[in-house]
C-alpha positions in Angstrom: -14.2 112.6 147.4 -17.0 114.8 146.3 -18.0 117.9 148.2 -21.2 116.3 149.4 -19.2 113.8 151.4 -16.7 116.3 153.1 -17.8 117.6 156.5 -18.6 121.1 155.1 -20.5 119.6 152.2 -22.6 117.4 154.5 -23.5 120.4 156.6 -24.3 122.8 153.8 -26.5 120.1 151.9 -28.8 120.1 154.9 -28.4 123.7 155.6 -29.5 124.6 152.0 -32.9 123.2 152.8 -33.8 125.1 156.0 -32.7 128.8 156.7 -32.3 128.3 160.5 -29.7 125.5 159.8 -28.0 127.8 157.5 -27.3 130.2 159.9 -25.9 127.7 162.3 -23.9 126.2 159.3 -22.4 129.8 158.8 -21.6 129.9 162.4 -19.8 126.6 162.2 -18.0 127.6 159.0 -16.8 130.8 160.5 -15.3 128.8 163.4 -13.6 126.6 161.1 -12.2 129.5 159.0 -11.0 131.2 162.3 -9.4 128.0 163.4 -7.6 127.4 160.2 -6.3 131.0 160.6 -4.7 130.2 163.8 -7.6 131.3 166.3 -7.0 128.5 169.3 -10.4 129.5 170.9 -12.2 128.7 167.7 -10.1 125.3 167.3 -11.2 124.4 170.9 -14.7 125.3 170.2 -14.9 123.0 167.1 -13.6 120.3 169.4 -16.1 121.0 172.0 -19.4 119.5 173.3 -21.2 122.8 172.5 -20.2 122.4 168.7 -21.0 118.6 168.9 -24.7 119.4 169.9 -25.0 121.9 166.8 -23.4 119.3 164.5 -25.8 116.7 165.9 -28.6 119.0 164.8 -27.0 120.1 161.5 -25.9 116.7 159.9 -28.3 114.5 158.1 -29.6 111.3 159.7 -27.2 109.1 157.7 -24.2 110.9 158.9 -22.5 110.5 162.3 -22.1 113.9 163.9 -19.1 112.7 166.1 -17.5 111.6 162.7 -18.1 114.9 161.1 -16.7 116.9 164.1 -13.7 114.6 164.3 -13.2 115.1 160.5 -13.6 119.0 161.1 -10.8 118.8 163.8 -8.4 116.9 161.6 -9.0 119.1 158.7 -8.3 122.3 161.0 -5.2 120.7 162.3 -3.9 119.7 158.8 -4.4 123.4 157.9 -2.5 124.6 160.8 0.4 122.3 160.1 0.6 123.3 156.5 0.5 127.1 157.6 3.2 126.2 160.2 5.2 124.6 157.5 4.9 127.6 155.2 5.7 130.2 157.7 8.8 128.1 158.7 9.8 127.7 155.1 9.4 131.6 154.5 11.6 132.5 157.6 14.2 130.2 156.3 14.3 131.7 152.9 14.4 135.2 154.5 17.3 134.2 156.6 19.2 132.7 153.6 18.6 135.7 151.6 19.8 137.9 154.5 23.0 135.7 154.9 23.8 136.1 151.2 23.4 140.0 151.2 
């Protein structure tokens, strides 16, 4: 999959053509970054009707805004799952080192 086919790629392809869309794309991108970092409010906003309205304005005519939003939510949830797995593995390694010491 090329970058242009990812949700962020679709949004930024359009945003690059119009400055006002670039600003909205930056807001959506910040919400995605915050949600991936564990911000529950940002994750909720990405799944909200408010975000859906912005995405409907951002995505090109050939793309489905609901599909873009759904993919953003899936991507954020996957990032959060990876983060939880990494954190759990780190805690396990620490506990094992402490048990050996």
